[in-house]
C-alpha positions in Angstrom: 93.9 91.9 62.5 94.7 93.5 65.9 95.6 91.2 68.8 95.2 91.8 72.5 98.6 92.9 73.9 99.7 94.4 70.6 101.3 97.8 70.8 99.6 100.4 68.5 100.7 103.9 67.6 98.1 106.6 67.6 97.2 110.2 68.0 95.3 111.6 70.9 92.0 113.1 69.6 90.3 114.0 72.9 91.1 114.1 76.6 88.0 113.8 78.8 87.5 115.8 82.0 88.3 112.7 84.1 91.6 112.1 82.1 90.3 109.3 79.9 91.7 109.5 76.4 90.4 108.8 72.9 93.1 107.8 70.4 93.0 107.5 66.6 94.7 104.2 65.9 93.5 103.9 62.3 90.4 101.8 63.2 86.8 102.4 62.1 86.2 104.3 65.4 88.6 105.8 67.9 90.1 103.6 70.6 89.4 104.4 74.2 91.8 104.5 77.1 90.2 104.8 80.6 91.9 107.3 82.9 93.2 104.5 85.1 95.0 103.0 82.1 96.8 106.2 81.0 99.9 105.6 83.2 101.4 103.4 85.9 100.6 104.2 89.5 97.4 105.7 90.9 95.3 107.7 88.4 95.4 111.4 89.1 93.0 112.3 86.3 95.6 114.7 84.8 98.5 113.3 82.8 100.8 116.0 81.5 102.2 113.9 78.6 98.8 113.2 77.1 97.4 116.1 75.0 95.3 116.4 71.9 97.4 115.9 68.8 100.2 114.1 70.7 101.4 110.8 69.3 101.2 107.9 71.8 101.8 104.2 71.9 99.5 101.9 73.9 98.8 98.2 74.2 95.4 96.7 73.3 93.5 95.5 76.3 90.5 94.3 74.3 89.6 94.4 70.6 86.1 94.1 69.1 86.4 92.8 65.5 82.8 93.5 64.7 83.0 97.2 65.6 86.7 97.8 65.0 87.1 99.3 68.4 89.8 98.9 71.0 90.3 99.5 74.7 93.9 100.6 75.4 96.4 100.8 78.2 99.7 102.5 78.7 100.3 100.6 82.0 103.2 98.2 82.1 102.8 94.6 83.3 99.9 92.2 83.0 96.9 92.9 80.9 94.6 91.0 83.3 92.1 93.3 84.9 90.0 92.0 87.8 86.4 93.2 87.9 84.4 94.2 91.0 82.2 91.4 92.3 78.6 92.0 93.4 77.7 91.0 97.0 81.2 91.7 98.4 80.4 95.2 99.8 80.7 96.7 103.2 77.8 94.5 104.5 80.4 91.8 105.3 82.2 93.7 108.0 81.7 90.8 110.5 85.0 89.4 109.2 86.7 92.4 110.8 84.9 92.6 114.1 87.8 91.3 116.1 90.5 93.1 114.1 92.6 95.6 115.9 93.9 98.8 114.2 97.3 97.2 114.0 96.1 94.3 111.9 96.9 94.1 108.2 95.0 92.2 105.6 95.9 91.0 102.1 93.9 92.6 99.4 93.8 92.8 95.6 93.3 96.1 93.8 90.2 95.7 91.8 89.6 99.2 90.3 90.9 102.7 90.8 89.2 106.0 90.6 90.6 109.5 90.9 89.7 109.5 94.6 90.0 105.9 95.8 91.1 102.3 95.1 88.6 99.5 95.4 90.2 96.6 97.3 89.0 93.1 97.6 90.2 91.9 101.0 90.8 88.4 102.3 90.5 88.5 106.1 91.8 85.3 107.7 88.9 83.1 108.6 86.4 85.4 107.1 84.6 85.8 103.8 86.2 88.1 101.2 84.8 91.6 100.9 85.4 94.8 99.0 86.0 98.2 100.3 87.5 101.5 99.2 90.8 103.1 100.3 90.6 106.8 99.9 93.5 108.7 98.3 94.2 110.6 101.6 94.7 107.3 103.4 97.3 105.9 101.0 101.0 105.8 101.5 103.1 107.4 98.9 104.4 104.0 97.7 100.8 102.7 97.3 99.9 105.9 95.4 102.7 105.4 92.9 102.8 101.6 92.7 99.1 100.5 92.8 97.8 98.7 89.8 94.6 96.7 89.0 95.2 93.0 90.0 98.1 93.9 92.3 98.3 92.4 95.7 98.5 94.9 98.6 98.4 95.0 102.4 95.7 97.1 103.9 
């Protein structure tokens, strides 16, 4: 029986347009690796070391015994993945009304796409809210070091 966190060898069977990867790990169906789980750092949607037919090793994020399917990651670190919360969108900008352009806020990377990172921010004295940080607004360090669940300053 496969356990979450276990490292599985497999062979890439398909690379989707967004960079997500399907991997044959010997299960009933192919395992899926979302593009943001293919490598550490910000997902670019194109990873040169992942190609059809290439052998890879990945850790199991989740495993469904009933269907024999897995969600995989090649990221290092924790397997915890925060999920976006409803109701924390841009409507709560009142927390930032008195902020100056020099102010920094603590945030948690919730999700990453090929064009932006979704950040849950915790303004002092205000309600938490989520917003997006576009790839063109990221520092080089953020681009290479960001990971879901990681704390950042924005």
